[in-house]
N, C-alpha and C positions, 0 to 999 in steps of 0.2 A: 214258867212265870205267867201269872194271870194277866189279862189285858189291863192296861193302865187306867181304863175307865171304870173298872170294877174292883180293883185291889184297894184295900184301905191303906192310908198313908203309913200307919203304924206297922202293918204287916210288910209293906214294901221296904221300910227302913230296916226292919229286922233281917229280912232276906239280903238286903244290900250289905249290911254289916257282916253277915256270914260269908258273903262272896268276897269281901275284902280280906277276911282271914284266910279263906281257902286259896286266894290268889297270891298269898305271900306278902301282903302289905305289912309294913312294920307296925309295931304296937303304937308308936307315937302318931303315925298317920291315921290308924284306925280310931284312936282316941279323939283326934282332931275332927274327923268326920262325925263321930258319935256325938260330940258336944254340939256341933252345928245342927245336926239333924234333931237332936233333943230339943233345942231352942225352937226349931222350925215346927216340930210336932206340937209343942206347947202353944205357940202362937196360933197355929192353924185350928187347933181344938177350941181355943177361946173364941175364934171367929166362926165356929161351926163347920169348919172344913175337915171332913173325916176321910174322904177318898182322895187319892192322889190326882192332882191336876197340875200340869206344868205351869200353866198361866197363873193359877191361883197361888202356887208356891213361890213363883218368881216375884209376884206382887208382894207377898208377905215378907220375903227376904229384902226386897228393896226398901220396904217401909221400916223393917227392923234395923237395918244397917245404914239407913239414910243414903241410899244409892240413887243418884240423879241420872236421868236418861242420857244427858249430854255431858255429864261431868267426868273428870278424870278419876279413875278408880284406884283405890289403894290395893295392895296385894291381898289384904284381908278381905276386902269386898269382892275381889275377883274370885277368891277361894269359895266364899259363901255362895256366889252365883254358880260356880262350878259344881257344888254339891247337889244343886237342883238338876243341872244338866245330866249328871251321871245317874241320878235317880230316874230321870226320864229315859236314858239309854237302857238302864237295867229293866225298867218296866216294858220297854219295847223289844229288847233283844236278849235279855237274860245275861248280859255281860257289860263291862265298861270298855269304852274305847279310850286308849291312853292319850292320843293326841287331840287337842282341841285347837286347831289352827284358826287363825283369823279368816273369816269367810271372804272369798274373793268378791270383787265388785259385782253387783247384780245388774242385769240388763233389763231395759224396759220390756214389759210383758208383750208388747206389740211386735217385738222382734225375736221373741224366744223361739218360735218355730223355725225360722230360717237359720238362726244360730245353731240350733240343735242339729239340723240337717247338715250344716257346714262342718260341724265337729265330727259327725258320723262319716262324712265324705273324706275328711282329713285322715281319720283313723284307717279307713278302707284303703287309702293310698299308700299305707305302709309307714307313715310317720310314727315316731316314738310317742309314748304318752306324754313325756315331758315337753316335746316340741308342740304337740297338739294343745297342751295346757297353755304354753306361752302364746301361741297364736290365738287361742280363745280369749285370753286376757286382752290382747291387742285389739281384737275385733269388738269386744264389749266396750272398750274405751271409745272406739270410733262411734259405735251405735249410741252410746250415751251422749257423746258430743252432739250428734245430729238431733237427738231427742231434746237436749237442752236448748237447741236452736229452733225448736218448733216442728220438727219432723216426727210424725206419729205413725206414718205408714211407709214401709220400705220403698214402695214404688215411686215415692216423691223425692228420692235422692237425686240431686243434680250435681253437675260438675262444679258449680260454685261452692257447694258445701264441702266437697272433697278437697278442692284447692284451698279453701279456708282452713280445713283441718290440717293439711300438710303444712301450711304456714304456721299454725299454732304449735306444731312440733318444733319448728325452728325457733319460734319465739320463746319456747320453754327451755331453750339452750340444750336440747338433746345433742349428743355427739352425732357427727355425720353418719357413722356406721350404725348407730342405733336408729336414726331416722330411716336409713335405707332398709333395715330389717323390718320396721313397722310398715313401710310402703310396699315392700314385697308381699307382706301378709295382706295388706289392704287390696293390692292388685289381684291377688288370688281370690279374695272374698268377693270382689266386684265381678270377677270372671264367673264365679260360682253363681252369684245372683242372676247374671245374664243368662247363663246356661239353663238355670231352673225357671227362667221367665218371671223372676220377681221384679226385674227391671227391664225396660224395653231397649235402652241404649247400652252399648258395650263400653261402659265407663272405665273399664280397665285400660282402655286405649289412652287414657290421660297419662299413663306411665309406661310408654313404650320402652324407655330406657331409664333405669334407676342407677344412679352413680353411687358406687360403694368403694371405699378405700380402706381395706382391712389393715393397712399399715399406718393408718392415720394415728392410731393410739399405740404407743410402745407398750408391750406387755410388762406388767409389774414383776419385779423379781427381787430376791434377797440374796445377799452374799453368803458364801460358805460359813463365814464367821457368825453371821446373824442366825443362820439355820442351826448351827451348833449351840448357840446361846439359847434358842427356843427349846431345843431338846433337853438342855441342862436344867431348865426350869420346870420340867415335868416331875412331879413327885411319884416315882414308880413304886413306892410302898403302899400307895392308896389304890383301891380297885379302879376308880375312874382314871387315875394316872396311868395304870397299866394299859387301859383301853386307849387313852389319848396318845400315849407314847407309840403304840403300834400303828395307829392311824397316821400319825405324823411321819413315822419311818416309811410307811408304804407310799405316802405322797412325796416326801422329800427325797428319799433314796431311790425309789423305783418309779416315781412319776405316775402312779396310778391315779386315774380320775376319781373324784369323790363318789360319783355314782357307782363306779365299779367296786370301790372299797366297801360301800354300803351293802352291795349284793354279793360280796365274796362268800363262798361256801367252803366248808371243811374239805369237800372232795376236790377242790381246786388246788389244794396244797399237796404236792408230790414230794413227800419227805425223803423218799429213797433217791430221787433225782435232784433234790434241792432246787425245785422249780415251782413257780406259781403259774398255772395255765387256765385261762378262761376266755370267753368270748366277750369282747368289748361291747357295752351297750350302745355307744355312739356310732361306731363304724360297723358293728356286727361281724367284725373280723376277729379270728382267734389270735391270741398273743401268748407267748411263753417268756416269762421273766425269771431271772435267777433268784434264788432264796439265800441271800447272804447270811452268815452265821449270826450276826447281831439281830437281824430281822427274825430269823428262825427262833432264837431264844426269847425275843420279846413276844412272839406269837404263842410259844409254848407257855410262857409265864401268864399271859392273858387268858388263854384257854383253860389252864389248870387252876389259876388263882384269882381270876377277875371276871370271867364270863359267867353270866347266870346259868345255872344248871337247866338245860333244856334239850329236848330231842330235835329241835328245829335245826336245819342244815346250815344256817347262816352263822358266820363267825361273829359278827357284831349284832348284839341284841340290846334292847333298851334295858337299863339297869333298875327299872322300877316295874313292879308287877303291872300288867300280865306278861312282861318280858317278850314282847313282840319284836319282829324286825323293824328297823327304822323305816319311816315312810319315805315315799319317792322324793318328796320335796326337801328332805334333810340332806344337806351337803356338808355337814360338819363344819359350818362356817365358824361357829364359836370355839371350836377346838383349837384352831391356830390363833385366833384373835386373842383369846385369853392369855396365851403364853407370850405373844408379842408384847402385850401390856406388862406382864410380870417381868419380862426380860428387859423392859425399858427401851424397846426398839420402836422408833417412830415409823408409822406407816402413812403419815400425811402425804397425800399425792400418789399413794400406791394402793392398789387393791390388796386386800388382806384376807381373802378366802383361801380355801385349801388349794384352789387351782393355781394360785400364785406360786405354790411350792413346785408345781409341774413346770411352770415357766422358769423358775429358778434352776431346776435341774438341767433344763436345756441350755440355759446361759452358762452354767458352770461347766457343763460338758464341752461347750464351745471354747471356753477359756483354756481348757486342758487339751485343745486341738483334737478333739474326738471327731472322726470323719462323719459326714452327713448321714450316710446309710446306716451307721451304727446308732446314731441318735434317733433316726426315723424308726428303727426297729425297737429301741427302748421305749419310745413314746407311743408306739403303736399307730403311727401315722400311716396313711395309705400310700403316700409318696413323699419325696423330699421337698416338693414345693410347699407343702404345709409346714414342714420343719423349718424352711428358710424364713418364715415369718418371725421366728424366734431370734434370728440374727440381728434384728433391729435393736435388740437389747444391748448387745455387746459392741460398743463404739470402737474399742481397741481392736477387736477382731475384724470389724469392718475396715479399719485402716490397713490392717495387715493383708487384706485380700484386694484392696482397691488398686486399680491399674494406674500406673504413673502416666500423667498427662504431659507431653512435651511442651516446653515453654516456647512460645512464639513471640518474636519482637514485632 
């Protein structure tokens, strides 16, 4: 692909349409892009724009479809903007990138260097990409807070600003456990700044102890009847239904984390032993789970009749070209939420991501008097103390194990 500064807009559009066809996009999708690009080319030529320029084409699209910078966009407007983004991608890389995620909050350029070094140090310490990303977002919010309060140089951070930020978290009604997590990250960042001599005072000493109560919030769970109802509302005759049904079974019946489901590979399925064996992303520990008959048949049905044809090793692939694996931030949140709504199950006051299915499995195992070590093994926890946090869900089970207190007059 020629450089975007030299390729004509007409030539780029022709090449992009060929790439759509070669990548397996449907005829209706190709026609939609073709129409949008046809209008773009016509308007650009009228304005004397013959070579592709992202900035010029975006301006033309905004004018053509009355797109305001600060206005709420319609789905149609979002699509027309996207057509320019993927032309830019194709000009630069010779391919389209499927996911266009909302960009994360940007940091003040004055702090970009120290943030970049902090991210590198966090990765070097062995933290997972997801953990590093979460910590990065928390640090960016802190840096933007002090920037909005007049700090333009990192060396001018003072205890007053840090205490004020901590208070703002409480005022924003963050849960105590959430505030604790943010403060842990902030303490780590301040320690890094002091070690690298960005700041002269060891401000991390402001938080010698951070109180955290992991049992403060009872994990959300759904009853066995509710989970069955969710599964009954999946249309397994549809391709997406085959995928969703398998994802839900892996979470509901086996308690596999969303990230591990996303990264499951065909080689992890041991058909001859009826097991699923993989290394967990979160703990880095290996786990072996049974492969029940219903899960096995759902997996076979999806692989044979639902999964896009691909030589990639991952079980779950995106169902639109270019059929890549799901990105790291995709935790299949919408998969379960959609069927909760269709089944008429209220999730008010309850979390409704895929992880709630894992909590539910733990709770339902407890109700069936499953021993702690067995539940620990199924969930892949490192020890039973982690599993015990799930006991907070089951009030009846708590009563059954509570010690009787003698009555004293």
